[in-house]
C-alpha positions as CSV (number, residue, x, y, z in Angstrom):
1,M,-145.3,258.5,38.7
2,K,-145.3,260.3,35.4
3,V,-143.5,263.7,35.4
4,A,-143.5,266.3,32.5
5,F,-139.9,267.6,32.4
6,Y,-139.9,271.1,30.7
7,S,-137.0,273.0,29.2
8,A,-135.0,269.7,29.0
9,K,-131.4,269.8,27.8
10,E,-129.2,266.8,26.9
11,Y,-127.5,266.9,30.3
12,D,-130.9,266.9,32.0
13,K,-131.9,263.8,30.1
14,E,-128.6,262.1,30.9
15,L,-128.7,262.8,34.7
16,F,-132.4,262.4,35.3
17,G,-132.8,259.6,32.8
18,E,-130.8,257.4,35.2
19,Q,-133.9,257.5,37.5
20,E,-136.3,256.2,34.8
21,G,-137.1,253.1,36.9
22,E,-138.4,255.3,39.7
23,Y,-140.1,258.0,37.6
24,D,-141.5,258.2,34.1
25,F,-140.0,261.4,32.9
26,L,-141.5,263.0,29.8
27,F,-138.7,265.1,28.5
28,L,-139.8,268.2,26.7
29,K,-137.5,270.7,25.1
30,D,-140.2,273.4,25.2
31,H,-140.5,276.0,27.9
32,L,-143.6,275.7,30.0
33,G,-146.2,278.3,29.1
34,E,-149.9,278.6,28.2
35,E,-149.3,277.0,24.8
36,T,-147.4,274.0,26.2
37,A,-149.1,273.3,29.5
38,A,-151.4,270.7,27.8
39,L,-148.3,268.5,27.1
40,A,-148.4,267.6,30.8
41,Q,-151.7,265.7,30.2
42,G,-151.6,262.5,32.4
43,C,-148.7,263.7,34.6
44,R,-149.1,264.2,38.3
45,A,-146.1,266.5,38.4
46,V,-144.1,268.9,36.3
47,C,-140.3,269.6,36.7
48,V,-139.4,273.1,35.6
49,F,-136.5,275.5,35.4
50,V,-135.9,279.2,35.9
51,N,-137.4,280.6,32.8
52,D,-140.6,278.5,32.7
53,D,-143.8,280.3,33.2
54,L,-145.9,279.3,36.2
55,S,-148.3,282.2,36.2
56,R,-151.9,281.7,37.4
57,E,-153.1,281.0,33.9
58,V,-150.5,278.3,33.3
59,L,-151.1,276.7,36.7
60,E,-154.8,276.6,36.0
61,H,-154.1,274.7,32.8
62,L,-151.8,272.3,34.6
63,R,-154.4,271.6,37.2
64,Q,-157.0,270.9,34.6
65,V,-154.8,268.2,33.0
66,G,-154.1,266.5,36.4
67,V,-150.9,268.1,37.7
68,E,-150.7,268.3,41.5
69,M,-147.0,269.2,42.0
70,V,-144.4,271.6,40.6
71,A,-140.8,270.5,41.2
72,L,-138.5,273.4,40.6
73,R,-135.0,272.3,39.8
74,C,-133.6,275.7,40.9
75,A,-133.5,277.9,44.0
76,G,-135.5,280.9,42.7
77,F,-139.3,280.8,42.6
78,N,-140.1,284.3,41.4
79,N,-141.6,282.8,38.3
80,V,-144.3,281.0,40.3
81,D,-147.6,282.5,41.4
82,L,-147.6,280.9,44.8
83,V,-151.0,282.3,45.8
84,A,-152.6,280.7,42.7
85,A,-150.8,277.4,43.4
86,A,-152.2,277.2,46.9
87,E,-155.7,278.0,45.8
88,L,-155.5,275.3,43.1
89,G,-154.0,272.7,45.6
90,I,-150.7,272.4,43.7
91,V,-147.6,271.7,45.9
92,V,-144.5,273.7,44.9
93,A,-141.0,272.6,46.0
94,R,-137.6,273.9,45.0
95,V,-133.9,273.2,45.3
96,P,-132.8,275.8,48.0
97,A,-129.1,274.9,47.7
98,Y,-126.9,272.8,45.4
99,S,-123.4,274.1,45.1
100,P,-123.2,277.7,46.3
101,H,-119.5,277.6,45.4
102,A,-120.4,277.2,41.7
103,V,-122.2,280.5,41.4
104,A,-119.8,282.4,43.7
105,E,-116.8,281.1,41.8
106,H,-118.4,282.1,38.5
107,A,-118.9,285.6,39.8
108,V,-115.2,285.8,40.7
109,A,-114.3,284.4,37.2
110,M,-116.3,287.1,35.5
111,L,-114.7,289.8,37.7
112,L,-111.2,288.5,37.0
113,T,-111.9,288.2,33.3
114,L,-113.2,291.8,33.0
115,N,-110.5,293.2,35.2
116,R,-107.5,291.5,33.6
117,K,-109.1,291.3,30.2
118,T,-108.1,287.7,29.6
119,H,-110.9,287.3,27.1
120,R,-109.4,290.0,24.9
121,A,-105.8,288.8,25.5
122,Y,-106.8,285.3,24.4
123,N,-108.1,286.5,21.1
124,R,-105.1,288.8,20.5
125,V,-102.5,286.1,21.2
126,R,-104.3,283.6,18.9
127,E,-103.8,286.2,16.1
128,G,-100.1,286.6,17.0
129,N,-100.7,290.0,18.7
130,F,-98.8,290.2,22.0
131,E,-99.2,293.9,22.6
132,L,-100.3,294.9,26.1
133,N,-102.0,298.3,25.3
134,G,-105.6,298.2,26.4
135,L,-105.2,295.3,28.8
136,M,-104.3,297.1,32.0
137,G,-106.3,296.0,35.0
138,F,-106.2,296.8,38.8
139,D,-105.1,294.9,41.9
140,L,-108.0,293.4,43.9
141,V,-106.1,293.6,47.2
142,G,-107.3,296.6,49.2
143,K,-110.4,297.1,47.2
144,T,-113.8,297.5,48.9
145,V,-116.3,294.8,47.8
146,G,-120.0,295.2,48.5
147,V,-122.2,292.1,48.6
148,F,-126.0,292.2,48.5
149,G,-127.3,289.0,50.2
150,S,-125.7,286.8,52.8
151,G,-127.1,283.5,51.9
152,K,-124.8,280.5,51.1
153,I,-123.8,281.9,47.7
154,G,-123.2,285.4,49.0
155,L,-121.1,284.1,51.9
156,A,-119.0,281.9,49.6
157,F,-118.3,284.9,47.5
158,C,-117.4,287.0,50.6
159,K,-114.9,284.3,51.7
160,I,-113.2,284.3,48.3
161,M,-112.9,288.1,48.2
162,R,-111.5,288.2,51.7
163,G,-108.9,285.8,50.5
164,F,-107.9,288.4,47.8
165,G,-107.3,290.9,50.6
166,C,-110.4,292.9,50.0
167,E,-112.5,294.8,52.6
168,V,-116.0,293.1,52.4
169,L,-119.2,295.0,53.1
170,V,-122.5,293.0,53.4
171,C,-126.0,294.3,53.1
172,D,-128.8,292.0,54.2
173,P,-131.9,292.8,56.2
174,F,-131.7,289.4,57.9
175,P,-128.0,288.6,58.2
176,S,-126.9,285.1,59.3
177,A,-124.6,284.6,62.2
178,E,-121.8,283.9,59.8
179,A,-122.4,287.1,57.9
180,K,-121.7,289.1,61.0
181,Q,-118.0,288.4,60.7
182,Y,-118.0,290.9,57.8
183,H,-118.8,294.6,57.9
184,L,-122.6,294.9,57.9
185,V,-123.9,298.1,56.3
186,E,-127.1,299.7,55.0
187,K,-127.5,299.7,51.2
188,E,-126.8,303.5,51.0
189,E,-123.3,302.9,52.5
190,L,-122.7,300.0,50.2
191,F,-123.6,302.0,47.1
192,E,-121.3,304.8,48.1
193,R,-118.2,302.9,49.3
194,S,-117.9,299.8,47.0
195,D,-115.3,299.5,44.3
196,I,-116.9,296.2,43.3
197,V,-120.5,295.1,43.9
198,S,-121.8,291.5,43.6
199,L,-125.5,290.7,43.7
200,H,-126.6,287.5,45.5
201,C,-130.0,288.5,46.9
202,P,-133.4,287.1,45.8
203,L,-135.7,289.0,43.4
204,L,-138.4,290.5,45.5
205,E,-140.6,293.5,45.2
206,E,-138.1,295.5,47.3
207,T,-135.1,294.3,45.3
208,H,-136.6,294.7,41.8
209,H,-134.3,297.1,40.0
210,L,-132.1,297.4,43.0
211,Y,-129.7,299.1,40.6
212,D,-131.6,301.8,38.6
213,E,-130.8,305.3,37.5
214,A,-130.9,306.7,41.0
215,T,-128.7,304.0,42.6
216,F,-126.2,304.1,39.8
217,A,-125.8,307.8,40.4
218,R,-125.2,307.2,44.1
219,S,-122.5,304.6,43.4
220,K,-118.7,305.2,43.3
221,R,-117.8,306.3,39.8
222,G,-116.2,303.6,37.7
223,F,-117.3,300.8,40.0
224,T,-117.6,297.2,38.9
225,L,-121.1,295.5,39.1
226,I,-121.5,291.7,39.0
227,N,-124.9,290.1,38.7
228,T,-125.2,286.3,39.0
229,G,-128.4,286.5,41.0
230,R,-131.6,287.4,39.1
231,G,-131.9,289.6,36.0
232,G,-134.5,291.8,37.5
233,L,-132.1,293.1,40.1
234,V,-130.6,295.5,37.5
235,N,-132.4,297.9,35.2
236,A,-130.6,297.2,32.0
237,K,-131.6,300.4,30.2
238,A,-130.3,302.4,33.1
239,A,-127.1,300.3,33.1
240,I,-126.5,301.3,29.5
241,E,-126.7,305.0,30.3
242,A,-124.3,304.5,33.3
243,L,-121.9,302.7,31.0
244,K,-122.0,305.4,28.5
245,S,-121.3,308.1,31.2
246,G,-118.5,306.0,32.8
247,Q,-120.4,305.7,36.1
248,I,-120.1,301.9,35.6
249,G,-116.5,300.9,34.9
250,Y,-117.2,297.2,34.3
251,L,-120.4,295.2,34.1
252,A,-120.7,291.4,34.4
253,M,-124.1,289.7,33.9
254,D,-124.8,286.0,34.0
255,V,-128.5,286.9,34.1
256,Y,-130.7,289.3,32.3
257,E,-134.3,290.5,33.0
258,E,-135.6,289.5,29.5
259,E,-133.5,286.4,29.2
260,K,-136.4,284.0,28.8
261,D,-136.6,284.2,25.0
262,Y,-132.8,283.8,24.5
263,F,-130.8,282.1,27.3
264,F,-130.2,278.3,27.3
265,D,-130.9,278.1,23.5
266,D,-128.7,278.5,20.4
267,Q,-129.5,281.9,18.9
268,S,-126.5,282.0,16.6
269,S,-128.4,281.4,13.3
270,G,-131.2,284.0,14.0
271,I,-131.5,287.6,14.7
272,I,-131.8,288.7,18.3
273,Q,-134.7,291.2,18.6
274,D,-133.8,292.5,22.0
275,D,-132.2,295.9,21.4
276,V,-131.1,296.4,25.0
277,L,-129.3,293.1,25.1
278,M,-127.6,293.8,21.8
279,R,-126.5,297.2,22.9
280,L,-125.0,295.8,26.1
281,M,-123.0,293.4,24.1
282,T,-121.3,296.2,22.1
283,F,-119.5,297.6,25.2
284,P,-115.9,296.3,25.6
285,N,-116.2,296.6,29.4
286,V,-119.3,294.3,29.6
287,L,-119.2,290.6,29.9
288,I,-122.4,288.5,29.5
289,T,-122.7,284.8,30.0
290,G,-125.9,282.8,29.5
291,H,-127.0,281.9,33.1
292,Q,-124.2,279.4,33.4
293,G,-123.1,280.2,37.0
294,F,-124.8,277.1,38.4
295,F,-123.3,274.8,35.7
296,T,-120.9,272.5,37.4
297,K,-120.8,268.8,37.9
298,E,-121.3,269.1,41.6
299,A,-124.2,271.6,41.3
300,L,-126.1,269.4,38.8
301,E,-125.7,266.4,41.0
302,G,-127.1,268.4,43.9
303,I,-130.0,269.6,41.8
304,V,-130.9,266.0,40.8
305,E,-130.6,264.7,44.4
306,T,-132.9,267.4,45.9
307,T,-135.4,267.3,43.0
308,L,-135.8,263.6,43.4
309,E,-136.1,264.0,47.2
310,N,-139.0,266.5,46.6
311,L,-140.7,264.1,44.2
312,R,-140.4,261.2,46.6
313,S,-141.8,263.3,49.5
314,F,-144.8,264.2,47.4
315,T,-145.4,260.6,46.2
316,L,-145.1,259.1,49.7
317,G,-147.0,261.9,51.4
318,G,-144.1,262.7,53.8
319,E,-142.7,265.9,55.0
320,M,-141.9,268.3,52.2
321,R,-138.7,269.9,53.5
322,H,-138.2,272.2,50.5
323,A,-141.8,273.3,49.9
324,V,-142.4,277.0,49.2
325,S,-145.6,279.0,49.7
326,A,-146.9,282.5,49.6
327,D,-146.2,282.8,53.3
328,A,-142.5,281.8,53.0
């Protein structure tokens, strides 16, 4: 079966290319959108990533050129119009879990980097400057950590933070049995009590801009916010104002609401036109990484395995274990 593989990077070609005997992958560096949908001509499936556009218009174009399946090589599916996909008869499947530890550990790495300022210390020492002024951090032990979302990633993060000796608060409207070992709270209590907050919930209508001007104001002054979930969970403009006022003490972002035009590509030789992103990067207490939380050997192997499983299920007409629909 021929598969149009959008947003392909060299590591994708290396890992998925090993399956060439089973599938004929057409590797495309372009993101999927209205202008590039025609490149899938003659393919029964497309394989896409987090910033590819699967709106109704794009899905209609894909269906016209013969596409019957969308294989997401990621867990999130907020970029897919599932209603349109169902109407067009296009099957959508995702990778619900690969390595939850990869994202959870990256969130912790960002927290430790900001707190102990190892990124600044590294640059100082390389220049022969061993002064400690401006590098003071705080002990994690005894701090209250709020976690939005008790899926596999959120629970992995909870376990790590408990290991640091933190009190862990969890907010989830549908907590798992494992989540109940932690202190379950409503979001209002989490906002008010947490010294550190980490976001691991899906981007839904009710979680869009979970952190905005109002919720920043209700949070503990000087708190640390970590977002390795979805960019739309945080109103970036409101975050800038909260940083300027000192309401946010530290901000770590592996995702950004308008990341589509920038993340996963080398922008170093051009001019970034996003004024909000550029303003965020001027703060010394802000750390931004380019959606790399998932990027471990184990996670990529898991993504390949599940994506191929989804393609095989579609080809053979078997049970689609990881299908997503508008009713999900």
